[in-house]
N, C-alpha and C positions, 0 to 999 in steps of 0.2 A: 504493500500500500504506500509506503514512504517513497519507494522508487517511482511508482506511478505518479505520485504527487510532484516529485522533482521534475520528472519528464514533462508533465503537464505545464508546470510553471515555466520551464525553459521554452516549451513550444509557444506558450502565451506571450512570453517576452519577444520571441522571434517574430511572431505575427504583429505585435505592437510596433516593432521597429520597421518591419518590411512593408506593412500595409500602406502607410502614407507615401511610400516611394512611388507607387503606381500613378496617382494623379500628379505628383511632382514631375516625374519623367514625362508624362503625357503633356503637361503644360510646357515643359522645356522643349519638347519635340515640335509641338504645334505652334507655339508662340515664343521662339527663341529671343526675339528682340522686343517683345511686349513689356512695358514697364509694369511690374507687379510688386507691390509693396504692402507691408502690414506693420502697423504700429499701434501701441496702446495696451491696455491690460487684457489678459486672457488667462484663464485658469490659475489666477493668483500670481501671474508673472507679467512683467512689463516687457513687451517685445518691440523690436524695431529692426526689421529685416526686409529683404526684397528678393525678387526672382523666384525660381522654383523652390528654393529653400523655405520661402515664406509659406508656400502651399503645404510643404512637408510639415513644417512646425505647427501650423494651424491645425491640421488634421491630427497630428501626434498628440497635441494637448487636448483637443476636443474629445478624443476617444479614451482619454486617461481614466475618466470616471467609470466607464464600462469595463475597462481592463481591471480596475481595482475591484469591482463587484465580482467579476469572473474569478479573480485571484482568491477572493474570500470563499467563493463557492468551492473551488478546488481544495483549499485548505480545510474546509469543514468536513471533507471526506475522511480526514484522519481521525476525527473524534465524533462519534455518533451521539454526543451529549453536550450540554452546555454546563460549564462550571461557573457557579455564581458565588461571588465574594462580597463581603461587607464587613463593617466594623460595628460591634455592639457597644452601646452605652446604657447604663442602668440609672433609673431615677426612682425616687421614693414617691409616696402618695401626693406630696406637695410639689413635686417636680425637681427636687434637689438631687444632685449626683450621688451615686453609691459606688464604692470601690469594692466589688465582690465578684469580679468577672470570672476568675478561675472556678470558684465554687458554683456559680450559677450556670456557666456554660457547660459544665459537666452534666447538668440535668437537662440541657436544652434538647429539644427534638424538632425535627422538620418533617412535616407530613408529606412525604413523597413516596412513590413506588417505582423502582426499589428505593429503600431508605438508605442513602449514602451521605453521611455527614461527618465533617471534621472541623476542628477549631484549634487555634494557636493564639493564646492570650486573648486579645479582644477581637481577633479576626476569625470569622467562620467561613467555611466553604463547603459546598456540596454539589453533586452532579445531578442534573435533571434530564431525563429522557424526553425527547420531543414527542408531541402528539401529532395528529394528522396535519399536513400542510405546514410543517415546521413550527407550529405554535407551541407555547409553553403552558403547562398546567398552572392553576392557581396555587400559590405557595403560602403556607401559614407556619410561622415559627411558634411553637408551643412548649410549655413546661409542665411537669407533673402538677396536678391540682393542689397538692399540699405545699408546693414550693413557694407560693405567694406571688408568683410572677405571671402576668397575663399573656394571652396569645397575641401575636403581632403579625398581621398579614403583610406580605411584601408587596411593593407596588407592581402593578400589571406591566409586564415586559413583553413586547412584541418585536423580536428580531426581524429586520426587513428581509424579504426574499432576495435571492442572489441577483435576480434580474432587475430589481427596483433600484437602479443606480442613483436616481435622484434623492433617495433617502439618505445617501452618504453626506449630504449637505445639511441635514437636520441635526440639531443638538438637543438631546434628551438629558434627563437627570442621570440616567444610568450610562456608564461607559461600556459600550458593546464592541468587542473585537470579533468580527465574524470569522477571521482566519483561524485563530486559536480557540474560538468558541468559548470565550469567557465574558462574563457580565459582572461589572463592579457596580453595585447599587449604592455604594457609599455607606453612610452611618445609619444604623437602624436603632431607634430608641425603644427599649422595653420598659414598661412602667410597672412598678410594684403595686399589687392589689391591696385594697383595704381588707381588714379582717372579715367584714361582711361579704365582700366579693370572693375572697378565698374560700369561705365556708360554702357559699352558693355554688362555686365551681366544683368543690369536692363533692357536694351532694349530687350535682348533675352527673358527675362521673360515676358515682356509685349506682345511680338509677340506670344509667346506660349499661353498666356492667351486668346488672341483674337481668336486663332484657336480652343480653347476648347469650 
C-alpha cells in the first residue's frame, strides 16, 4: 500500500508539471511573436511574466488546488480511519479550573465502535471509522456516572470529499489534515457535575442496566 501511494504521488507530480506544457507549447507554436503577458496576484503569488511561460505558470497555479485535493485522497488510502486529537481542561461547578487531569482521564470513555482511545497528560486521541460517504459518526466523551464529570459531545466534523477542492479555502474551528487523516479539535472543556446531577446520572445508569 505504501509503495502504491508513493507511485501515485510521483505520477500526480509528473502530471502536474507536464500538463501545463501542452497549451504553453501550442501557444508558442501558433503565436511565436504574439505578445502574451501576465501580471498580478494569482494563487497567493504575485507574478509578472510573459510569453509561453506565462501560459504555463497560469495553468500550473490554477490546477494546484485540484492537485492538493487529489494528493489528500491518495494519502487517505493509507489509513482507513480518522485520528482525532484534542486537549482536555476541567472546570468545577462554578467554572473554575481543576488540576486533576491524570486521575480523570483514566476514567474517560469515548463512545465509538470499535472503542479505541488513548491519552497522554491533557491530550487525548482516538480512531474513528468512517460511515457511508466518508462521514463521521456523532462522538460523545463520557465518564462513569459516579465520577462526577458530565458527558461532553464533540463538535460535528465533516471532512470534505476529495473532489471538493474549493473546501480547501475554508477555515473551520477544527484543523483537518486529509492526507494523514487527522483532526485536531483543539481544547474540549469538561464540566464537573453538581451532587444532584451526579446522583441523577447514577440513577439513570442503574435503571438502564436493569433493562439490559
